[in-house]
N, C-alpha and C positions, 0 to 999 in steps of 0.2 A: 927480239928475244922472246918475250912472252908469247907471241904468236908461234914462234918455232917449237917452244915447249908444248904448247897446246896441241900442235900438230903431232908431236911425238906421242903424247898422251892418247890422242885419238887413234893413231896407228897401232899402239899397243893394245888397246882396247879391242880393236877390230881383230887383231892377231890371236888373242887369248883364246876365242872359241875353237879356231883352227888347231892351236897347239894342243889344247885339251882333248880334241877329237883325234889328233895324231898319236897322242901318248896313250890313248885308251887301249889295253891290252886285247889282242885277237882271242884270247882265251877266256874272257870274262863272259859268263851266261851259264845256261844250264844245258846240258848235253846228254842225249840219250844214245845208249849203245846196245846194239843187238851183235852178240859175239858168237861166232860159230866155232865149235869145237868138234873132234871126231865123234863125240857121244851126244851132243845136244846144242841148242841155241840157248845162250844165257843173256839175261837183260841186266845191263849195269846203268850207272848215272853219275854224272859229275855236276857239281854246283861250284861255280868259281867266280869270286868276287874280288875286286881290287880294294885293298886297305892298307893305308899307309905306305904306300909304294910297292908293296908286296902283294902276292896272290894268296886268298884264302881259299882252301880247297876242300870240299867235302865229297865224299865217295860212298855211293850205294853199291855194294857188292850184290851178286845175284841172290845171295842168302844172307841172313842177319840183318843188321840195322845200319844206317847211314852213319859215317864217322868222319872226323877231321883228319886229313892227311897232312902231317907236320913236316915230312921231308919232301920240299918242293924246290925245283930248280928251273929257273927261265933263261934262255939265251935267245933273244930275238924271237923267232917263231917257233922256237923248239921248247918243249916242256917236259921235264922228266919228274916222275912221281914215284916215290918208294911206298908201295901199298902196305907191304909187311916186310919187316927186317929179317935177315937171315938168322936162323938159329943152329945149333949144333948138328940137326937132322934135317932142317928144311932150308933150301935157298931163299933169298930175297925174291919178292915179286914187285917188278917194277913196269911202270908205263912210260914209253917214250913216244911223245906225240908231236906232231907238226900241224900248225894252223894255216889252211889255205882254203880258198873257195868256199868260205862259210862252214868248213867241216874240220874236225880233228881226225887226222889218220896217223896210224904208227903201229907199234907192237907191244904186246905184253911179253915180258921175259921172266922166266922162273927156271933157273938152271939151265939145262939144254934145250928147254921147251919154249917155243915162241909162237904167238897167236896174233893174228892180224886184228887190227882196231880199226873202226870207223864210227865216229861220233857225228850226230846231226843236231843242230839246234832244237830244243824241246819247244813245242808250241806253246804260246801264251794261254790260248784256250779261255780268253775273257769273253764271257757270254752273260747276258741277262737272264734272269729267271723267266720261264714262260708265264704268260698271262693265265694259263689254266693247264690243269693236268687231266689225263684220263682217269677213270675210274680204276681202282686197283684190280688186277687180275692174278690169279694164282699161277705161281711158277712151280709149285709142288702140288700134285693132285691128291696126296694122302693115300693113294692106292699102289703105285709103282713108281719106277724111275723114269717115267716119260718125260722128256725135255731135259734130262741130265745124262751125263757120260763121264766115266772116269778118266783120269788122265795119267799117263806115264805108264812104265813097266810094271809097277807094284801091283799086287793083287788087291782088288776092290773088295771092301767089306761093308759097303753101303748097302742098307737094305730098308725096307718099309715094314715097320712093326707097329701094329695097333694104330695105324694112321700116322705114324712119326716116322721121319727120316732119320735114320740111326747108322752111325759108324760103329760097328761092334768092336773092332780092334783097329790098331793103326795099319795103314795100307795106303791105297791110292787117293789121290785128292779127287775131287768131283766138280765138275763145271757144268753150267747151263749151255744148252745148244744154241740158245738165241743169244745175240749181241745186242748190246744197249750202249747209248751215248749219254745223254742226261735222263736222270729217272729219280723217282722216290721209291726206295725198297724198304719193306717190312719183313722182319723176321723175328722168330721166337726161339731162343735156344736155352737148352739146359746142360751146362758144363760141369762135369764132376770135379770134385776137389783134386788138385794137382793136374788138371787137364789143361791142354793148349791147343788151340786151333786158330782159325782166322777166316773171316768172310771177305773176300776180295771184290772190290768194285772195278768194273771194266777188266777184271783179270790183273790189275796192276797196283792197286792200293789196297792194303790189308787193314781191315777193322779187326783189331786184335780181340780174341776170346782167350781167357786163360784164368786158371785159379791155382797157379804155382805159388809157393812161398814168396812173401812180399820182398824178402832180401834178394830174390832171383832177378827182379826186373825193376827198372826206374819206372816212373809214372808213365812216360811216354812209351813204354812197351807193355803196359798193363791192359786189362780188359776195357774196351771203349776206345782205346787210343787208335790213331792212324799210325800204324806201328813205326816207331822210331822217329816220327815226324810231329805229330800234334797230341798233346796229352789231353785227356778229357778234364774240364774244369766245370762243375766240381767232380771230384773223384767219388763215386758212389760206394756205399757199403758193400762189401763182398758177400756174394750169395751163392757159393757152390751148391750144386744139385738142387737148385730151383729154377723155375722157368722166368726168363727175362726177355723183354721186349726191346727191339732196336728198330728205329725209323731213321734212314739215312737218305738225305737229298744230296745228289751230286749234279751241279751245273758247271760245265768246264772244269776248272780246278777248285771250285768253291764247294766245300762240303759243310753240311750241317747234320749233326746228330742228337737224336732224342733217345735216351736210354732209360727205359722204365718211366716214361713220361717227363723226364728231366732233360732239358737242353744241356748237353755236356760239351758240344762243339758247335759254335755259333758262327757260320759263314767264314770259315777259315779257309786259306789257300793251301792246296797240297803241293809242295814245291816240286815233287818228283816222285818216281815209283818207289815202292818198298821192296824189301827182299821177297823172293818167291814170285815176282812178277812174271806172267807168262811171256811177255815181249815188252819192248821198250817203245812200241808205236803209240805214243800218247795221244796223238791227233786222231786215232781211229776208234771206232766203237770196239767193245769188248764184252766177254761174258761175266756172269758171276761165278766165282768158284770158291770152294770151302776146302780148307785143308784137312786132310785125313791121315796124312803121313806122321803126325805128332803123337796122337793118343786115340785111344777108343773110348766108347761109352758117351760120346756126344749125341745130343738129339735135337732135331729141328721140327718146327711145325710152323703153319701159317705163313709161308713165304710168298709174298706178293709183290707186285711192281706196277708203278704208274708211269707214264711217259708224257712229254709235252703234248698237248692237244693241238692238232694241226687245223 
């Protein structure tokens, strides 16, 4: 009898890993979406974890900040998300997704409009820091916009004045013509009071620049944050209208930020894209880009970059 019980216990122990693997939801993980509409391609992201037998879902829309989706329904390999509830004037926006072949496919529905969706697993991007970096080289020459180009249909108001890169009023965003993978970037910025912009890493992760009223944004969406993702610690005294320095290192998903000589983000993982990302191709190199569509009066100088030494 004792031998029989021992055999049962052993069999159960061997079966548990298989049952655990079988019960793992095909939806868990991080997912990148490039969504094609008649007007543009938009980048979105889902982060899904299993908690207490349910799925916790976080959604990064193409603009704005990441937020938790509370209306989540799962039926086998089918997942339905209500991203925004209906109002008196606007219909609900929902995603209906199927998990198969390592992808999430389905449709976004909003009233009579449907949009096709395909999500791919976001790459882990786990890389070690390089043994050495190249010497910093300028990305902005202080004379003209060589190496930079405006993005989108809006009129560009980026100019070079007195050796500074200036956005005279809100208009087009500006991106580097070169693409980068891992790097150390240095830039100096002067943001006016009530100003708002952002400096994007690989065109996908925004380092926030803003001096709006404190009540407008939580700490993870204030200056020096990885917008909506990582709050700076410590949060430095605010300095609108003054020159400030940023030194940002990005290796894979690991970011370190030194703001005015103080380390405010120390080797933190960026989970996914932020609002305004040019695309959701996280495994690929991308440009730097600066938001110009929010406000004018922003000034930049001394933009330099180092890359891993080969």
